[in-house]
C-alpha positions, -999 to 999 in steps of 0.1 A, spaced: 96 -413 395 123 -431 414 149 -451 396 153 -488 400 183 -482 422 164 -458 444 135 -483 447 159 -511 457 175 -488 483 140 -479 497 130 -516 499 163 -523 518 156 -494 542 120 -505 548 131 -541 553 158 -531 578 131 -511 597 109 -541 599 138 -562 612 145 -537 639 108 -536 648 102 -573 651 134 -581 669 126 -556 698 100 -581 711 104 -615 693 72 -636 691 70 -673 694 60 -697 666 23 -705 667 -5 -720 647 -38 -703 638 -65 -719 617 -41 -747 607 -14 -723 595 19 -721 613 34 -687 618 72 -688 624 88 -656 633 123 -670 627 112 -679 591 99 -644 587 131 -629 600 151 -651 576 129 -639 547 135 -603 556 173 -609 560 173 -626 525 155 -595 511 182 -572 525 209 -595 511 192 -594 477 190 -556 478 227 -555 487 236 -577 457 215 -556 433 229 -523 446 265 -537 444 259 -546 408 250 -510 398 279 -494 380 294 -466 400 294 -432 383 327 -414 386 328 -377 378 361 -359 372 369 -323 365 396 -317 340 423 -293 350 431 -263 329 
């Protein structure tokens, strides 16, 4: 089972892949059945997710391993 840190890193990676995918061919804002779909809003939400992941990953204490000399 992945650790919380591994899961956050995976979410970040998946979100970056989505950003790359939707920015290749941006779509216009449109309305369907009375609901507005804004791609800029979606892109902002994805960027906010990446920023959140970055904050969470930066807060994880780094593990430093040393080898004592003889």
